[in-house]
Each structure stands twice: as structure tokens, then as C-alpha cells.
C-alpha positions, -999 to 999 in steps of 0.1 A, spaced: -270 376 449 -254 357 480 -276 329 475 -265 327 437 -229 328 452 -237 301 475 -250 282 447 -222 284 427 -197 274 450 -219 245 464 -202 222 440 -165 234 440 -140 211 454 -117 226 481 -84 242 470 -52 222 474 -30 237 502 -4 252 479 -32 271 460 -45 287 492 -37 321 503 -5 322 525 -26 329 557 -49 302 553 -22 275 545 -18 247 574 17 255 589 46 229 583 50 209 611 83 213 630 107 186 644 115 198 677 141 171 683 161 182 657 162 221 669 185 234 694 163 246 721 192 269 733 192 290 699 161 308 693 174 319 661 170 286 649 137 281 659 124 313 645 141 305 612 122 270 613 91 288 625 94 307 593 96 282 566 73 282 536 62 317 551 69 352 534 96 374 555 110 407 550 144 421 558 153 458 559 185 464 548 207 495 554 234 508 530 261 523 550 274 558 545 256 585 528 252 568 493 227 585 466 196 566 459 210 554 425 242 540 443 222 522 468 201 510 442 229 498 424 247 482 456 215 464 466 208 449 430 242 433 431 236 418 466 200 405 451 220 391 419 242 373 444 216 359 465 197 347 433 229 333 422 230 314 456 196 301 449 180 324 478 149 343 461 145 379 474 125 405 456 141 439 466 123 473 468 140 508 477 118 524 506 146 552 510 175 562 495 200 540 515 172 513 527 158 484 509 134 457 518 142 424 507 113 400 504 118 362 506 88 340 498 104 311 519 113 329 553 138 303 562 161 317 534 159 353 550 186 342 577 210 328 551 205 359 531 215 380 565 247 356 570 254 370 535 246 405 538 262 414 571 296 402 555 292 430 531 318 462 536 288 486 526 261 469 544 253 487 577 228 467 590 199 439 585 167 438 603 148 409 607 118 403 626 126 433 648 159 421 654 190 442 641 220 426 631 253 449 623 270 447 591 307 451 583 299 487 571 284 499 606 302 522 627 319 508 659 295 523 680 264 509 666 281 475 666 285 479 706 250 490 713 236 458 693 
């Protein structure tokens, strides 16, 4: 069977880079001359361009799952209206994952989300950003 598979794939042309699975695609080159090396967030954002990134979003207060879903749905629509494509998945009653196919968009979305009154926090790449809805003591520890 293995020899048959090898013969089958023998004459196939290699896939184009955009057809490859994400983990096999070549990384886009990063122009370090345009980056501010004193801004690590900008460097991470540029390194995630074209890669999938997930942001964990916590809704402030103790909303029901339906309320949190409604709020996050509105946020997702607002992001889409601003040409930031994000898929949204509820993982807890007041917590959702926003998945971005282009990781650089995650930080633009974070800037929008933390300004929302009922956003407690946004976590991207293990870094937590407090939202407007965060309690004061939580903002201070971040």
C-alpha cells in the first residue's frame, strides 16, 4: 500500500505556499528596520502576521450565558464592520475566544475590546489587558 501511495504522489506538483497547512507555510519576512525595538508588543504583532491567534475575552460582571453571548456577538459584528475578521466561541458563561486568521488583527481588536464598558479583560499570547469593565484592584495588578 505504501509503495502504491508513493507512486501516486510521485508525479504531483508541490502545493503553492498559500495552499499548505498553516504550520508548513513559510513565515513572511519581517522588516526590522520599520519596527520600534523598544515596543515588544509591536514586534510580537508583526511576527504573528498571517498566523492564527486566539484572544480570550472576559465579560465584566456576572452575566448569564445568553447575555454574554449577545454582548460578544455585538463585539464580533463591530469588528467585522471594521474589517477585522474574528470567529467567536463561547467557552464559559462570561468568557469567549475570538480567533483571528491574521494574528496582527488581534491587537487591533484588543484595542477596541478593552474600550468597551462591559469588557473585563482580553488575554492575547498569555498577556492580560484590563478592560473598562475591570475592577480597579484588577487593573492595578496588571
